[in-house]
VMD Tcl script that builds the backbone (N, CA, C; Angstrom):
set m [mol new atoms 225]
animate dup $m
set s [atomselect $m all]
$s set {name element resname resid chain x y z} {
  {N N MET 1 A -17.596 -22.512 -22.195}
  {CA C MET 1 A -17.361 -21.959 -21.198}
  {C C MET 1 A -17.002 -21.170 -21.628}
  {N N LYS 2 A -17.244 -19.866 -20.430}
  {CA C LYS 2 A -16.685 -18.724 -20.707}
  {C C LYS 2 A -15.837 -18.551 -20.316}
  {N N LYS 3 A -14.752 -17.759 -21.039}
  {CA C LYS 3 A -13.210 -17.054 -20.915}
  {C C LYS 3 A -13.086 -15.239 -19.633}
  {N N GLN 4 A -12.994 -16.268 -18.926}
  {CA C GLN 4 A -12.287 -15.329 -18.157}
  {C C GLN 4 A -11.357 -14.510 -18.210}
  {N N THR 5 A -11.233 -12.891 -17.919}
  {CA C THR 5 A -9.980 -12.007 -18.090}
  {C C THR 5 A -9.908 -11.819 -16.552}
  {N N LEU 6 A -8.877 -12.094 -16.056}
  {CA C LEU 6 A -8.162 -11.279 -14.793}
  {C C LEU 6 A -7.856 -9.971 -15.090}
  {N N ARG 7 A -7.569 -9.609 -13.521}
  {CA C ARG 7 A -7.958 -8.189 -13.788}
  {C C ARG 7 A -6.466 -7.499 -13.020}
  {N N LYS 8 A -6.768 -6.666 -13.492}
  {CA C LYS 8 A -4.478 -6.566 -12.841}
  {C C LYS 8 A -4.709 -5.295 -11.365}
  {N N PRO 9 A -4.678 -5.979 -10.258}
  {CA C PRO 9 A -4.743 -5.621 -8.965}
  {C C PRO 9 A -3.872 -4.159 -8.119}
  {N N THR 10 A -2.715 -4.008 -9.390}
  {CA C THR 10 A -1.382 -2.776 -8.946}
  {C C THR 10 A -2.233 -1.696 -9.830}
  {N N ARG 11 A -2.936 -2.532 -10.785}
  {CA C ARG 11 A -3.657 -0.579 -11.499}
  {C C ARG 11 A -4.664 0.056 -10.542}
  {N N SER 12 A -5.768 -0.668 -9.702}
  {CA C SER 12 A -6.394 -0.122 -9.529}
  {C C SER 12 A -5.260 0.484 -7.716}
  {N N SER 13 A -5.076 -0.550 -7.638}
  {CA C SER 13 A -3.840 -0.890 -6.494}
  {C C SER 13 A -3.148 0.925 -6.086}
  {N N PHE 14 A -2.633 1.265 -7.766}
  {CA C PHE 14 A -1.935 2.584 -7.202}
  {C C PHE 14 A -2.748 4.274 -6.735}
  {N N THR 15 A -4.106 3.769 -7.319}
  {CA C THR 15 A -4.941 5.098 -7.340}
  {C C THR 15 A -5.624 4.950 -6.029}
  {N N LEU 16 A -6.098 3.655 -5.410}
  {CA C LEU 16 A -5.828 3.783 -3.929}
  {C C LEU 16 A -5.268 4.032 -3.014}
  {N N LEU 17 A -3.472 3.822 -3.874}
  {CA C LEU 17 A -2.941 3.732 -2.901}
  {C C LEU 17 A -2.646 5.899 -2.574}
  {N N ARG 18 A -3.017 6.505 -3.637}
  {CA C ARG 18 A -2.607 7.711 -4.072}
  {C C ARG 18 A -4.069 8.545 -2.977}
  {N N GLN 19 A -5.251 8.038 -3.079}
  {CA C GLN 19 A -6.430 8.102 -2.152}
  {C C GLN 19 A -5.515 8.323 -0.634}
  {N N LEU 20 A -5.044 6.975 -0.409}
  {CA C LEU 20 A -4.603 7.060 0.908}
  {C C LEU 20 A -3.789 7.877 1.589}
  {N N CYS 21 A -2.634 7.980 0.425}
  {CA C CYS 21 A -1.948 8.938 1.169}
  {C C CYS 21 A -1.984 10.732 1.250}
  {N N ASN 22 A -3.392 10.362 -0.107}
  {CA C ASN 22 A -3.851 11.715 0.594}
  {C C ASN 22 A -4.762 13.045 2.193}
  {N N LEU 23 A -4.867 11.019 2.295}
  {CA C LEU 23 A -6.218 11.246 4.027}
  {C C LEU 23 A -4.758 11.647 4.465}
  {N N ILE 24 A -3.460 11.203 4.172}
  {CA C ILE 24 A -2.618 11.619 5.764}
  {C C ILE 24 A -1.678 13.217 5.352}
  {N N PRO 25 A -2.552 13.793 6.869}
  {CA C PRO 25 A -1.871 15.400 6.942}
  {C C PRO 25 A 0.143 15.415 6.523}
  {N N SER 26 A 0.603 16.116 5.701}
  {CA C SER 26 A 1.494 16.476 4.891}
  {C C SER 26 A 2.600 16.680 6.347}
  {N N HIS 27 A 1.762 17.011 6.953}
  {CA C HIS 27 A 2.939 17.688 8.315}
  {C C HIS 27 A 3.222 16.634 9.765}
  {N N LEU 28 A 2.445 15.449 9.337}
  {CA C LEU 28 A 2.354 14.613 10.635}
  {C C LEU 28 A 3.706 13.579 10.166}
  {N N VAL 29 A 3.512 13.269 8.975}
  {CA C VAL 29 A 4.909 11.699 9.390}
  {C C VAL 29 A 6.070 12.124 9.987}
  {N N PRO 30 A 6.743 13.459 9.001}
  {CA C PRO 30 A 7.804 14.043 9.664}
  {C C PRO 30 A 7.921 14.415 11.066}
  {N N LYS 31 A 6.809 14.727 11.399}
  {CA C LYS 31 A 6.419 15.482 13.722}
  {C C LYS 31 A 6.736 14.114 13.829}
  {N N LEU 32 A 6.100 12.626 13.733}
  {CA C LEU 32 A 6.011 11.303 14.227}
  {C C LEU 32 A 7.543 10.750 14.568}
  {N N ALA 33 A 7.973 10.980 13.125}
  {CA C ALA 33 A 9.154 10.774 13.155}
  {C C ALA 33 A 10.626 11.255 13.806}
  {N N ARG 34 A 10.457 12.781 13.636}
  {CA C ARG 34 A 11.651 13.415 14.501}
  {C C ARG 34 A 10.754 12.845 16.114}
  {N N ASP 35 A 9.573 13.277 16.419}
  {CA C ASP 35 A 9.503 12.920 17.544}
  {C C ASP 35 A 9.459 11.801 18.404}
  {N N THR 36 A 9.470 10.423 17.805}
  {CA C THR 36 A 10.075 9.134 18.365}
  {C C THR 36 A 11.679 8.873 17.664}
  {N N GLY 37 A 12.340 9.812 17.787}
  {CA C GLY 37 A 14.146 9.614 17.090}
  {C C GLY 37 A 14.347 8.737 16.041}
  {N N VAL 38 A 13.053 8.571 14.808}
  {CA C VAL 38 A 12.953 7.459 13.560}
  {C C VAL 38 A 13.913 8.340 12.424}
  {N N ALA 39 A 14.266 9.800 12.682}
  {CA C ALA 39 A 14.381 10.462 11.918}
  {C C ALA 39 A 15.883 10.374 11.743}
  {N N GLU 40 A 16.398 10.126 12.843}
  {CA C GLU 40 A 18.034 10.159 12.965}
  {C C GLU 40 A 18.736 9.063 12.676}
  {N N ASN 41 A 17.713 7.735 12.567}
  {CA C ASN 41 A 18.393 6.423 12.163}
  {C C ASN 41 A 17.823 6.460 10.987}
  {N N ALA 42 A 17.084 7.215 9.891}
  {CA C ALA 42 A 16.634 6.819 8.990}
  {C C ALA 42 A 18.013 6.867 7.257}
  {N N ARG 43 A 18.830 5.961 7.170}
  {CA C ARG 43 A 19.391 6.169 5.828}
  {C C ARG 43 A 19.139 6.163 4.691}
  {N N THR 44 A 18.114 5.488 4.031}
  {CA C THR 44 A 18.140 5.688 2.613}
  {C C THR 44 A 16.515 5.919 2.369}
  {N N PHE 45 A 15.938 5.235 3.232}
  {CA C PHE 45 A 14.309 5.644 3.077}
  {C C PHE 45 A 13.598 7.242 4.269}
  {N N THR 46 A 12.881 7.962 3.544}
  {CA C THR 46 A 12.531 9.366 4.662}
  {C C THR 46 A 10.955 8.644 5.434}
  {N N PRO 47 A 11.025 9.354 6.026}
  {CA C PRO 47 A 9.705 8.207 6.621}
  {C C PRO 47 A 8.572 8.398 5.914}
  {N N TRP 48 A 8.505 9.335 5.211}
  {CA C TRP 48 A 6.705 9.293 3.800}
  {C C TRP 48 A 7.868 8.510 2.997}
  {N N SER 49 A 9.036 8.201 2.683}
  {CA C SER 49 A 8.403 7.065 1.444}
  {C C SER 49 A 8.249 5.185 2.168}
  {N N HIS 50 A 9.051 5.845 3.272}
  {CA C HIS 50 A 8.918 4.138 4.304}
  {C C HIS 50 A 7.300 3.955 4.686}
  {N N VAL 51 A 6.205 5.330 4.982}
  {CA C VAL 51 A 4.830 4.728 5.395}
  {C C VAL 51 A 4.510 4.602 3.948}
  {N N VAL 52 A 4.693 5.179 2.515}
  {CA C VAL 52 A 4.013 4.858 1.597}
  {C C VAL 52 A 4.434 3.304 1.170}
  {N N SER 53 A 5.465 2.744 1.179}
  {CA C SER 53 A 6.138 1.580 0.723}
  {C C SER 53 A 4.762 0.238 1.891}
  {N N LEU 54 A 5.111 0.691 2.643}
  {CA C LEU 54 A 4.064 -0.347 4.262}
  {C C LEU 54 A 3.039 -0.339 3.844}
  {N N ILE 55 A 2.201 1.019 2.930}
  {CA C ILE 55 A 0.798 1.362 2.734}
  {C C ILE 55 A 0.689 0.126 1.320}
  {N N PHE 56 A 1.635 0.109 0.385}
  {CA C PHE 56 A 1.624 -0.283 -0.627}
  {C C PHE 56 A 1.751 -1.833 -0.559}
  {N N ALA 57 A 2.865 -2.328 0.218}
  {CA C ALA 57 A 2.935 -3.625 0.722}
  {C C ALA 57 A 1.481 -3.920 1.185}
  {N N GLN 58 A 0.862 -3.588 2.198}
  {CA C GLN 58 A -0.676 -4.145 3.000}
  {C C GLN 58 A -1.739 -4.601 1.583}
  {N N LEU 59 A -1.639 -3.328 0.476}
  {CA C LEU 59 A -2.793 -3.216 -0.389}
  {C C LEU 59 A -2.302 -4.348 -1.492}
  {N N SER 60 A -0.950 -4.364 -1.845}
  {CA C SER 60 A -0.581 -5.615 -3.177}
  {C C SER 60 A -1.090 -6.738 -1.747}
  {N N ARG 61 A -1.041 -7.264 -0.962}
  {CA C ARG 61 A -1.006 -8.332 -0.215}
  {C C ARG 61 A -2.280 -8.608 -0.049}
  {N N ALA 62 A -3.684 -7.767 -0.308}
  {CA C ALA 62 A -4.700 -7.308 0.249}
  {C C ALA 62 A -5.838 -8.363 -1.171}
  {N N ALA 63 A -4.850 -7.433 -2.159}
  {CA C ALA 63 A -5.707 -8.111 -3.642}
  {C C ALA 63 A -5.146 -9.326 -4.046}
  {N N ARG 64 A -3.768 -9.927 -3.808}
  {CA C ARG 64 A -3.241 -11.072 -3.885}
  {C C ARG 64 A -4.449 -11.932 -3.430}
  {N N CYS 65 A -5.159 -11.795 -1.938}
  {CA C CYS 65 A -5.321 -12.389 -0.731}
  {C C CYS 65 A -6.966 -12.880 -1.920}
  {N N ALA 66 A -7.746 -11.340 -2.295}
  {CA C ALA 66 A -8.156 -11.104 -2.350}
  {C C ALA 66 A -9.059 -12.603 -4.073}
  {N N GLU 67 A -7.741 -12.005 -4.933}
  {CA C GLU 67 A -7.738 -13.229 -6.471}
  {C C GLU 67 A -8.028 -14.463 -5.236}
  {N N HIS 68 A -7.067 -14.925 -4.761}
  {CA C HIS 68 A -7.355 -16.409 -4.424}
  {C C HIS 68 A -8.041 -16.855 -3.585}
  {N N GLN 69 A -8.826 -15.865 -3.530}
  {CA C GLN 69 A -10.177 -16.088 -2.863}
  {C C GLN 69 A -11.294 -16.221 -3.506}
  {N N ALA 70 A -11.582 -15.602 -5.185}
  {CA C ALA 70 A -12.365 -15.767 -5.909}
  {C C ALA 70 A -11.304 -17.236 -6.407}
  {N N GLU 71 A -10.774 -17.610 -6.741}
  {CA C GLU 71 A -10.209 -18.971 -7.431}
  {C C GLU 71 A -10.739 -20.041 -6.530}
  {N N GLN 72 A -10.531 -19.437 -5.791}
  {CA C GLN 72 A -11.198 -20.763 -4.736}
  {C C GLN 72 A -12.554 -21.063 -4.602}
  {N N ARG 73 A -13.345 -19.808 -4.708}
  {CA C ARG 73 A -14.515 -19.729 -4.620}
  {C C ARG 73 A -15.379 -20.489 -6.300}
  {N N HIS 74 A -14.565 -20.316 -7.299}
  {CA C HIS 74 A -14.592 -21.278 -8.618}
  {C C HIS 74 A -14.175 -22.685 -8.713}
  {N N GLN 75 A -13.053 -22.837 -7.986}
  {CA C GLN 75 A -13.099 -24.692 -7.920}
  {C C GLN 75 A -13.864 -25.270 -8.224}
}
mol reanalyze $m
mol bondsrecalc $m
mol representation Tube
mol addrep $m
């Protein structure tokens, strides 16, 4: 039987994460945070770092789901 190699999803997620972040205009996140009042309530995360962490969470979940679906197809 052929030996399967596992791909590391985080390696491609960082590249995709950077590409997605580059699509967001740099002025947009701070402006929205000020307009909605979120900026005053933020303590440890800046609005930008919060957005980046949320995008990363979505990408890592999508990668896990894709791995799970691939495993299900091979069973």
